[in-house]
DRENVEXDREN-281051 format. One line per field, with one value per residue: x, y, z of N, C-alpha, C, O in turn. Coordinates in pm, 1 decimal. Atoms other than C-alpha are relative to their C-alpha. Layout:
// DRENVEXDREN-281051
npx c(X ...)
npy c(Y ...)
npz c(Z ...)
capx c(X ...)
capy c(Y ...)
capz c(Z ...)
cpx c(X ...)
cpy c(Y ...)
cpz c(Z ...)
opx c(X ...)
opy c(Y ...)
opz c(Z ...)
// end
This chain:
// DRENVEXDREN-281051
npx c(-2.9 25.7 -76.8 30.5 -99.8 62.4 -48.9 -131.4 -135.0 -95.6 -24.1 -147.8 -34.5 -127.9 -2.2 56.1 120.8 80.7 93.0 118.2 23.8 16.0 155.6 121.3 -10.1 86.9 164.7 51.0 18.6 94.7 112.3 18.6 -21.6 -14.8 -179.2 -62.8 -114.9 -100.6 -35.6 -141.0 -96.2 92.8 -13.0 14.4 147.6 -2.5 112.8 19.6 127.1 -9.7 -93.1 -134.2 -20.5 -137.4 -44.3 -20.3 -19.6 54.9 -56.3 44.5 -25.2 55.1 108.1 -28.6 31.7 -125.4 38.3 -108.2 -13.1 98.3 -53.9 129.3 137.2 61.0 -53.1 5.5 -83.9 -150.8 -57.0 -12.1 18.6 -113.6 -66.4 -54.3 -161.1 -90.7 -49.9)
npy c(93.7 62.9 132.7 57.2 97.2 46.6 -72.5 41.2 -21.8 -128.0 -151.9 -41.6 -130.5 -28.7 -108.0 -20.1 -107.7 53.4 128.5 -96.7 -58.5 117.8 57.5 -53.7 -4.2 143.8 -21.4 -61.3 110.8 116.0 -55.5 -10.0 -170.1 -40.5 -15.7 -47.8 93.9 -86.9 29.1 62.5 146.6 107.9 91.6 -97.8 -60.8 -127.7 20.8 -61.4 -35.8 -128.0 -25.1 16.4 59.9 94.7 21.3 138.2 115.4 143.4 85.1 67.3 138.2 55.4 -74.1 -106.3 -144.7 -80.8 -133.5 -84.7 -151.2 -26.7 -161.9 -62.9 -38.9 -135.4 -128.3 -94.2 26.0 -19.4 -121.9 -55.6 -153.7 -103.4 -40.2 80.2 -9.7 -131.5 -14.9)
npz c(-50.5 -163.7 -66.6 -60.4 -77.1 -103.6 -157.1 -11.1 108.5 -80.4 18.1 -82.8 -74.9 -9.1 -41.6 -114.6 -61.6 -101.5 -33.3 -7.9 127.6 64.8 -42.4 81.2 185.1 -17.8 -21.1 132.5 86.3 40.3 79.4 170.8 -1.8 149.2 36.7 103.8 50.6 54.8 147.6 91.6 -58.6 16.4 -93.6 -138.6 -23.4 -104.0 -44.2 -156.4 -83.1 -52.6 -65.3 63.8 100.1 -30.8 134.0 -2.6 107.7 -26.0 68.2 86.8 -38.9 -137.5 -27.8 -83.5 -2.6 -87.1 -80.7 14.5 -65.8 -49.1 -2.5 -35.3 124.9 -34.2 -3.2 -108.8 -140.7 32.4 16.6 -161.0 52.4 -7.6 -155.3 -25.7 66.4 -14.9 -160.7)
capx c(7179.5 7059.6 7353.5 7300.9 7464.3 7410.1 7500.0 7796.0 7976.5 8306.6 8365.1 8725.9 8825.0 9178.4 9114.2 8987.6 8677.1 8535.7 8289.5 8013.7 8073.7 8096.1 7802.9 7585.2 7762.0 7633.9 7286.7 7268.8 7418.6 7178.9 6886.8 6980.8 7166.4 7116.0 7503.9 7661.4 7920.1 8255.3 8279.0 8663.3 8744.0 8593.7 8408.8 8406.8 8089.0 7974.4 7691.2 7506.1 7226.1 7164.2 7403.8 7707.9 7838.4 8069.8 8315.3 8347.2 8508.1 8351.7 8609.1 8495.3 8694.7 8517.5 8244.1 8421.6 8348.3 8638.9 8541.0 8763.6 8650.0 8373.3 8266.8 7922.7 7602.7 7485.7 7606.9 7450.9 7661.0 7966.2 8001.3 8030.4 7898.1 8157.0 8160.6 8235.7 8531.6 8687.2 8680.0)
capy c(-3888.9 -4133.5 -4327.8 -4585.1 -4825.6 -5114.5 -5060.8 -5311.3 -5136.7 -4964.4 -4636.7 -4517.6 -4207.2 -4123.8 -3748.8 -3837.5 -3654.8 -3884.8 -4153.4 -3859.3 -3733.6 -4090.6 -4213.0 -3937.3 -3991.6 -4388.7 -4251.2 -4044.4 -4308.1 -4603.1 -4354.2 -4302.7 -3929.5 -3706.5 -3695.9 -3507.3 -3709.2 -3515.9 -3420.8 -3455.3 -3774.9 -4106.0 -4271.8 -3934.5 -3771.8 -3445.3 -3555.1 -3360.1 -3297.4 -2974.1 -2964.5 -3058.4 -3154.0 -3472.3 -3539.5 -3913.2 -4201.8 -4508.1 -4767.1 -4961.5 -5292.9 -5328.2 -5097.7 -4882.8 -4555.0 -4315.6 -3967.4 -3716.6 -3398.1 -3252.2 -2873.0 -2677.2 -2652.5 -2363.8 -2022.8 -1897.9 -2149.6 -2076.0 -1719.5 -1475.5 -1101.5 -827.4 -715.9 -1031.1 -1079.4 -736.5 -760.1)
capz c(2634.4 2931.0 3107.8 3293.1 3549.8 3772.9 4179.2 4103.0 3839.4 3969.0 4035.4 4064.1 4244.3 4137.1 4269.9 4577.6 4601.4 4860.5 4952.1 4959.1 4606.4 4455.3 4655.9 4430.5 4072.4 4175.3 4256.8 3953.2 3732.0 3829.5 3815.6 3452.3 3435.6 3136.9 2974.0 2719.3 2512.7 2483.3 2132.3 2101.7 2331.1 2276.0 2599.6 2829.5 2958.9 3134.1 3338.7 3670.9 3900.3 4053.4 4264.6 4091.2 3759.2 3692.8 3420.0 3365.3 3174.3 3092.3 3006.5 2680.0 2818.2 3160.1 3176.2 3513.5 3558.4 3638.5 3825.1 3659.4 3760.5 3970.9 3965.2 4142.4 3906.7 4089.3 4031.3 4324.1 4582.5 4345.1 4354.5 4660.9 4622.1 4572.1 4906.4 5011.9 4791.1 4842.9 5244.6)
cpx c(-12.2 145.5 -9.0 101.9 -56.2 71.9 131.6 98.6 76.1 8.9 119.3 -32.4 147.1 5.7 -9.8 -90.6 -51.1 -126.4 -134.4 -17.0 -3.1 -156.6 -113.7 22.8 -83.6 -162.2 -60.6 -1.5 -134.0 -186.9 -8.7 -17.1 -13.8 166.6 -8.1 125.8 118.9 -2.5 137.0 75.5 -115.8 -26.2 32.7 -114.9 -10.8 -135.4 -7.6 -125.6 -13.6 57.1 142.2 6.4 113.1 60.9 75.4 67.5 -36.6 78.6 -50.8 63.5 -94.2 -106.6 23.0 -8.0 131.7 -33.7 104.6 -13.7 -183.7 -1.9 -195.8 -64.6 -38.6 75.4 -20.6 63.6 137.2 59.2 -90.4 -32.4 127.0 37.5 73.2 147.8 123.3 27.9 116.7)
cpy c(-73.5 -79.9 -47.2 -88.5 -62.7 23.5 -76.2 38.8 67.0 86.4 18.7 136.6 73.2 150.6 6.3 83.2 -24.3 -82.7 68.1 12.1 -142.6 -75.6 93.8 7.6 -133.1 38.4 52.4 -69.5 -94.1 63.7 -17.3 171.1 30.1 61.7 45.2 -38.1 134.9 6.7 -12.6 -143.4 -93.0 -68.4 136.3 58.6 112.0 -35.5 104.6 -33.9 162.7 46.6 4.0 -70.9 -117.3 -26.6 -131.5 -48.5 -128.5 -93.5 -90.8 -166.2 -53.3 65.8 94.7 140.9 74.2 145.7 65.7 110.9 52.0 145.6 5.1 7.0 120.5 92.5 52.7 -77.3 30.8 121.3 90.7 116.2 56.6 25.0 -104.8 -67.9 91.3 26.9 -49.7)
cpz c(122.8 14.0 123.6 33.8 90.6 103.4 -12.9 -97.5 96.6 -16.1 69.6 14.0 -8.3 62.7 113.3 40.3 139.5 -36.8 -53.9 -171.1 -118.9 40.8 -133.6 -124.3 15.5 1.1 -102.6 -123.0 10.2 36.7 -126.6 23.0 -171.6 -0.5 -130.8 -27.5 -44.4 -157.5 -80.8 94.3 -10.2 164.1 123.7 -35.4 82.7 63.7 145.5 36.9 26.4 106.4 -78.1 -130.3 -29.3 -164.7 14.1 -107.4 16.2 -63.8 -49.8 6.4 118.6 43.3 162.7 -24.6 34.7 -1.1 -23.1 52.5 74.2 21.7 82.8 -112.3 12.0 21.4 134.5 84.3 -60.4 1.3 133.1 -84.5 21.8 112.6 44.1 3.0 47.3 155.1 15.8)
opx c(54.1 178.4 -6.9 199.8 -146.8 175.6 225.2 205.0 33.3 -2.3 145.3 -123.0 183.3 122.5 29.7 -79.8 -79.2 -183.7 -209.0 -116.2 -50.9 -248.1 -195.4 -57.4 -194.8 -245.7 -176.6 -94.4 -218.4 -288.1 -102.6 -112.4 8.0 225.6 -91.2 218.0 97.1 4.2 160.4 187.3 -234.7 70.0 75.2 -162.4 77.4 -227.7 89.5 -199.2 48.4 17.3 205.4 -76.1 224.3 -1.7 178.7 65.4 -17.9 41.5 -98.0 14.7 -134.6 -149.1 -78.6 29.4 199.9 -36.2 199.9 77.9 -288.5 97.9 -276.7 -4.3 -57.5 156.9 68.5 84.6 233.9 180.4 -199.0 -3.6 209.3 152.2 194.3 228.4 236.7 119.1 170.0)
opy c(-35.9 -157.7 24.8 -117.1 -11.8 86.3 -21.8 -18.0 128.4 124.8 -2.9 199.3 144.3 164.8 108.3 156.9 62.9 -84.3 11.4 -28.6 -126.8 -121.0 31.4 60.7 -132.2 -23.7 27.4 -73.5 -94.8 -6.4 -73.6 242.5 -39.7 135.4 7.4 -15.0 229.2 -94.5 -40.4 -193.1 -63.8 -109.8 109.1 73.6 131.3 3.7 145.7 -110.3 240.6 150.0 108.7 -159.5 -98.0 -27.8 -143.2 9.6 -198.8 -114.8 -172.8 -253.6 -169.6 28.4 153.3 192.9 21.8 201.2 52.2 161.9 10.7 208.5 -87.7 34.8 196.1 82.6 110.5 -3.5 35.6 130.4 73.5 130.2 10.2 8.1 -85.3 -107.1 58.5 100.9 -48.1)
opz c(219.5 -75.6 223.5 -35.2 156.4 81.9 45.8 -122.1 194.2 -132.5 188.0 -40.8 85.4 99.1 169.8 138.3 221.7 -145.7 -133.8 -231.6 -231.2 -27.9 -201.3 -201.1 -37.3 -64.7 -135.6 -203.7 -79.4 32.7 -182.9 54.4 -270.6 78.5 -213.4 50.8 -120.5 -227.3 -198.4 81.1 3.1 228.8 236.0 -148.0 166.4 -7.6 209.1 -25.6 -46.1 159.9 -92.6 -152.4 19.9 -270.7 80.0 -215.9 115.5 -179.2 28.9 -65.4 116.5 152.6 200.0 -129.7 122.7 -111.0 53.7 117.1 24.6 56.9 79.0 -215.9 -83.2 113.1 196.7 180.5 15.6 -18.6 188.3 -203.4 100.7 154.1 53.7 87.3 82.2 192.1 126.8)
// end
């Protein structure tokens, strides 16, 4: 499913990921991000780009987006070689 917001939609950042992360999420959502609905929770979605995956909640009452979690999408960035971990 595609999620799309306008630029005036409020994005809340309760975990304080910072302005750069919020802007990345806003850019993804204004362009129309491919999302997966959380099958266990109403109005919760996972979406991402080549660098990050975002877990968000969209309020059905006011349309605000709440950024709940973010993690690295690329395993190349997330994983270190075993030699570096053991050192």
